C-alpha positions as CSV (number, residue, x, y, z in Angstrom):
1,X,12.2,-59.5,-98.6
2,X,10.5,-59.7,-102.0
3,X,11.9,-60.1,-105.5
4,X,15.2,-58.5,-106.3
5,X,13.7,-55.9,-108.6
6,X,11.6,-54.5,-105.7
7,X,14.0,-55.3,-102.9
8,X,15.2,-52.1,-101.3
9,X,16.4,-52.3,-97.7
10,X,16.6,-49.4,-95.2
11,X,18.6,-49.4,-92.0
12,X,18.1,-47.0,-89.1
13,X,21.4,-46.5,-87.4
14,X,21.8,-45.4,-83.8
15,X,24.7,-45.7,-81.3
16,X,23.4,-48.9,-79.8
17,X,21.2,-50.5,-82.5
18,X,20.5,-51.2,-86.2
19,X,16.8,-51.5,-87.3
20,X,16.4,-53.1,-90.7
21,X,13.3,-53.0,-93.0
22,X,12.4,-53.7,-96.6
23,X,10.0,-51.5,-98.5
24,X,8.0,-54.5,-99.7
25,X,7.7,-56.4,-96.4
26,X,6.0,-55.9,-93.1
27,X,8.6,-57.8,-91.1
28,X,11.4,-55.9,-89.6
29,X,14.6,-56.9,-87.8
30,X,16.5,-55.4,-84.8
31,X,20.2,-55.8,-84.2
32,X,22.9,-54.4,-81.9
33,X,25.2,-51.9,-83.5
34,X,28.4,-53.8,-82.8
35,X,30.5,-56.4,-84.6
36,X,28.1,-59.3,-83.8
37,X,25.1,-57.3,-84.9
38,X,26.6,-56.2,-88.1
39,X,27.5,-59.7,-89.0
40,X,23.9,-60.7,-88.5
41,X,22.8,-57.9,-90.7
42,X,25.2,-59.0,-93.5
43,X,24.1,-62.7,-93.1
44,X,20.4,-61.7,-93.5
45,X,21.2,-59.4,-96.5
46,X,23.2,-62.0,-98.3
47,X,20.2,-64.3,-98.0
48,X,17.8,-61.8,-99.6
49,X,20.2,-59.8,-101.8
50,X,18.5,-56.4,-101.9
51,X,19.3,-54.1,-104.8
52,X,20.3,-51.3,-102.5
53,X,20.9,-51.0,-98.7
54,X,20.1,-47.4,-97.7
55,X,21.0,-45.8,-94.4
56,X,21.5,-42.3,-93.0
57,X,24.8,-40.7,-92.3
58,X,24.6,-40.3,-88.5
59,X,27.8,-38.7,-87.4
60,X,30.0,-41.8,-87.5
61,X,27.8,-44.5,-86.0
62,X,27.2,-45.8,-89.5
63,X,30.9,-46.2,-90.5
64,X,31.4,-49.9,-89.3
65,X,28.2,-50.9,-91.0
66,X,29.1,-49.0,-94.2
67,X,32.5,-50.7,-94.2
68,X,31.0,-54.1,-93.8
69,X,28.4,-53.6,-96.5
70,X,31.1,-52.5,-98.9
71,X,33.2,-55.5,-98.2
72,X,30.2,-57.8,-98.6
73,X,29.2,-56.2,-101.9
74,X,25.8,-55.1,-100.6
75,X,25.4,-51.8,-102.6
76,X,25.5,-49.4,-99.7
77,X,23.7,-46.0,-100.2
78,X,24.4,-43.5,-97.5
79,X,21.9,-40.7,-97.6
80,X,21.3,-37.3,-96.1
81,X,19.0,-37.5,-93.1
82,X,17.4,-34.2,-94.0
83,X,16.3,-35.6,-97.4
84,X,14.9,-38.7,-95.8
85,X,13.0,-36.6,-93.3
86,X,11.6,-34.4,-96.1
87,X,10.5,-37.5,-97.9
88,X,8.7,-38.7,-94.8
89,X,6.9,-35.4,-94.3
90,X,5.8,-35.3,-97.9
91,X,4.3,-38.8,-97.4
92,X,2.5,-37.6,-94.2
93,X,4.6,-39.8,-91.9
94,X,5.3,-37.6,-88.9
95,X,5.7,-40.2,-86.2
96,X,9.3,-41.1,-85.5
97,X,10.7,-44.3,-83.9
98,X,13.7,-46.4,-84.9
99,X,11.4,-49.1,-86.5
100,X,9.3,-46.5,-88.4
101,X,12.5,-44.7,-89.5
102,X,13.9,-47.9,-90.9
103,X,10.6,-48.4,-92.9
104,X,10.8,-44.8,-94.2
105,X,14.4,-45.2,-95.2
106,X,13.5,-48.4,-97.2
107,X,10.7,-46.6,-98.9
108,X,12.9,-43.6,-99.6
109,X,15.5,-45.9,-101.2
110,X,12.8,-47.5,-103.4
111,X,11.3,-44.2,-104.5
112,X,14.4,-42.0,-104.9
113,X,17.0,-44.6,-105.9
114,X,19.9,-43.0,-103.9
115,X,23.4,-43.4,-105.4
116,X,25.3,-46.5,-104.3
117,X,28.5,-45.3,-102.7
118,X,31.1,-47.9,-101.5
119,X,33.0,-47.0,-98.3
120,X,35.8,-44.7,-99.5
121,X,39.4,-45.6,-98.6
122,X,40.0,-42.0,-97.4
123,X,37.5,-42.6,-94.5
124,X,39.9,-45.2,-93.1
125,X,42.8,-42.6,-93.4
126,X,40.6,-40.0,-91.7
127,X,40.0,-42.3,-88.7
128,X,43.8,-43.0,-88.4
129,X,44.6,-39.3,-88.7
130,X,42.0,-38.5,-86.0
131,X,43.7,-41.0,-83.7
132,X,47.1,-39.5,-84.5
133,X,45.8,-36.0,-83.6
134,X,44.5,-37.4,-80.3
135,X,47.8,-39.0,-79.4
136,X,49.7,-35.7,-80.3
137,X,47.3,-33.8,-78.0
138,X,47.7,-36.3,-75.2
139,X,51.5,-36.1,-75.5
140,X,51.4,-32.4,-75.4
141,X,49.2,-32.4,-72.3
142,X,51.4,-34.8,-70.5
143,X,54.5,-32.8,-71.3
144,X,52.8,-29.7,-69.9
145,X,52.0,-31.7,-66.7
146,X,55.6,-32.8,-66.5
147,X,56.8,-29.2,-66.3
148,X,54.7,-28.4,-63.2
149,X,55.1,-31.8,-61.5
150,X,57.2,-31.7,-58.3
151,X,56.8,-35.2,-56.9
152,X,59.5,-37.6,-58.2
153,X,57.1,-40.6,-58.5
154,X,54.6,-38.4,-60.4
155,X,57.3,-37.3,-62.8
156,X,58.3,-40.9,-63.4
157,X,54.7,-41.8,-64.1
158,X,54.2,-39.0,-66.5
159,X,57.5,-39.8,-68.3
160,X,56.4,-43.4,-68.6
161,X,53.1,-42.3,-70.1
162,X,54.8,-40.0,-72.6
163,X,57.1,-42.8,-73.7
164,X,54.1,-45.2,-74.2
165,X,52.1,-42.5,-76.1
166,X,55.1,-41.8,-78.3
167,X,55.4,-45.5,-79.1
168,X,51.7,-45.5,-80.1
169,X,52.3,-42.5,-82.3
170,X,55.1,-44.3,-84.1
171,X,52.8,-47.2,-84.7
172,X,50.1,-44.9,-86.1
173,X,52.6,-43.3,-88.4
174,X,53.6,-46.7,-89.7
175,X,49.9,-47.5,-90.3
176,X,49.4,-44.2,-92.1
177,X,52.5,-44.8,-94.3
178,X,51.3,-48.3,-95.2
179,X,47.8,-47.0,-96.1
180,X,49.2,-44.4,-98.4
181,X,51.6,-46.9,-100.0
182,X,48.7,-49.2,-100.8
183,X,47.3,-46.7,-103.3
184,X,49.2,-45.7,-106.4
185,X,47.3,-42.4,-106.6
186,X,48.0,-41.6,-102.9
187,X,51.7,-42.4,-103.3
188,X,52.0,-39.9,-106.2
189,X,50.2,-37.2,-104.1
190,X,52.3,-38.0,-101.1
191,X,55.5,-37.7,-103.0
192,X,54.5,-34.3,-104.5
193,X,53.4,-32.9,-101.1
194,X,56.4,-34.1,-99.1
195,X,58.8,-32.6,-101.7
196,X,58.0,-29.2,-100.1
197,X,60.3,-28.2,-97.3
198,X,58.3,-28.2,-94.0
199,X,55.7,-30.6,-95.2
200,X,56.0,-34.0,-93.5
201,X,54.0,-37.2,-93.6
202,X,51.5,-35.9,-91.0
203,X,50.3,-32.9,-93.1
204,X,50.6,-34.9,-96.4
205,X,48.3,-37.7,-95.1
206,X,45.9,-35.2,-93.6
207,X,45.6,-33.4,-97.0
208,X,45.1,-36.6,-98.9
209,X,42.4,-37.8,-96.6
210,X,40.6,-34.6,-95.5
211,X,41.1,-32.2,-98.4
212,X,40.4,-34.0,-101.6
213,X,39.6,-30.7,-103.2
214,X,43.3,-29.7,-103.1
215,X,44.3,-28.9,-106.7
216,X,40.7,-28.7,-107.9
217,X,39.8,-25.2,-106.6
218,X,41.3,-21.8,-107.0
219,X,43.5,-20.4,-104.2
220,X,40.7,-18.2,-102.8
221,X,38.2,-21.1,-102.5
222,X,40.7,-23.6,-101.1
223,X,41.8,-21.0,-98.5
224,X,38.2,-20.4,-97.5
225,X,37.5,-24.1,-97.4
226,X,40.3,-24.8,-94.9
227,X,39.5,-21.6,-93.0
228,X,42.7,-19.5,-93.5
229,X,41.0,-16.8,-95.5
230,X,40.4,-13.6,-93.5
231,X,36.7,-12.8,-93.4
232,X,35.2,-9.3,-93.0
233,X,33.2,-8.6,-89.8
234,X,31.5,-5.3,-90.9
235,X,28.0,-4.1,-90.1
236,X,26.7,-0.7,-91.0
237,X,29.3,1.8,-89.9
238,X,31.0,-0.7,-87.7
239,X,34.2,-2.3,-89.2
240,X,35.5,-5.2,-87.2
241,X,38.9,-6.8,-87.4
242,X,39.2,-9.4,-90.2
243,X,39.6,-12.9,-88.8
244,X,39.7,-16.5,-89.8
245,X,37.1,-19.0,-88.6
246,X,35.2,-22.0,-89.8
247,X,36.8,-24.4,-92.3
248,X,38.3,-27.8,-91.6
249,X,39.9,-27.6,-88.2
250,X,42.1,-30.8,-88.4
251,X,43.5,-29.6,-91.8
252,X,44.1,-26.2,-90.3
253,X,45.9,-27.6,-87.3
254,X,48.2,-29.8,-89.4
255,X,48.9,-26.9,-91.7
256,X,49.8,-24.7,-88.7
257,X,52.3,-27.2,-87.4
258,X,53.9,-27.6,-90.9
259,X,54.0,-23.8,-91.3
260,X,56.0,-23.3,-88.1
261,X,58.6,-25.6,-89.6
262,X,58.4,-23.9,-93.0
263,X,59.1,-20.4,-91.4
264,X,62.4,-21.8,-90.4
265,X,63.4,-24.0,-93.4
266,X,61.3,-23.3,-96.5
267,X,63.1,-20.9,-98.9
268,X,59.8,-19.4,-100.0
269,X,58.0,-19.2,-96.7
270,X,60.8,-18.0,-94.4
271,X,61.6,-14.7,-96.3
272,X,57.9,-14.0,-96.6
273,X,57.5,-14.5,-92.8
274,X,60.5,-12.2,-92.1
275,X,59.1,-9.5,-94.4
276,X,55.8,-9.5,-92.6
277,X,57.4,-9.2,-89.2
278,X,59.6,-6.4,-90.4
279,X,56.4,-4.6,-91.6
280,X,55.1,-4.7,-88.0
281,X,52.7,-7.6,-88.4
282,X,52.0,-9.6,-85.2
283,X,53.5,-13.1,-85.2
284,X,50.1,-14.8,-85.2
285,X,49.0,-12.7,-88.2
286,X,52.2,-13.5,-90.0
287,X,51.9,-17.2,-89.3
288,X,48.3,-17.3,-90.7
289,X,49.5,-15.4,-93.8
290,X,52.2,-18.0,-94.2
291,X,49.7,-20.8,-93.8
292,X,47.7,-19.4,-96.6
293,X,50.8,-19.0,-98.8
294,X,51.9,-22.6,-98.1
295,X,48.4,-23.9,-98.9
296,X,48.4,-21.9,-102.1
297,X,51.7,-23.4,-103.1
298,X,50.5,-26.9,-102.4
299,X,47.2,-26.3,-104.3
300,X,49.2,-25.1,-107.3
301,X,51.5,-28.2,-107.1
302,X,48.6,-30.6,-107.0
303,X,46.8,-28.8,-109.8
304,X,49.8,-28.8,-112.1
305,X,51.2,-32.1,-110.9
306,X,54.5,-30.3,-110.3
307,X,57.0,-31.2,-107.6
308,X,58.7,-28.5,-105.4
309,X,61.9,-28.3,-107.3
310,X,60.1,-27.6,-110.6
311,X,57.7,-25.0,-109.2
312,X,58.2,-21.2,-109.6
313,X,57.1,-19.5,-106.4
314,X,56.4,-15.8,-106.4
């Protein structure tokens, strides 16, 4: 790589490999996208000290690299693949291989100077939360299998699996708690959120990691963002039933589970839920309305930095 003023590196990331190029050099490097390969990338970059290391966000394959670049102080610059592709087309580069893509990314970094973005701590929480959701789903599936199992040995095996998964879940919860405690800002948010009856550590961690907009948007926008705002399905003279769809599914799932608890224990949500049922609303419709109300309450709390006991709920 050339002098530091002109040194902009580009890395094409795929599931199996990492292709590295610099905009001012013809030489390119190929590594495996695993721990050993990433270490080799970091060693090479430390030697040449590029001003920016640009790579595309590729659905998760870039996360280990992004983390390593951040820890090594290598100025990572994750970029939108669409913008990089538009840049390539504008330069008349229509051919596409991993090696060529790395060169294009390096030239894009030099020309466009993408913003350096260290790996956010919330991404670590997101991965832990994702694993927690997987464990909860597996436990639920095993419990359903247990209900229909007839063979004694099969039942014993399923129960052993459930016990193991529940132990893993406890460990994940401890890891989540430790991650939140490590950040003063997250600790404050967690304390506010868990002050609400029905909101536990699972939903609190999920909101902190996957809904950073909480408290920054109005209630309509935050409901639409999560996917609990009823949307019209009308066309011409046809008027369809209003439904919810889209949004952030993991947040919505965690919110749903917390709302089930809130309909039994929360002094603001429970009466609201009962009123909806008395008015003839279906249980599913009432639950969604309660999800929206609970989210609105949490949004107001985060916006005003107000704990549950100090909040006036209408």
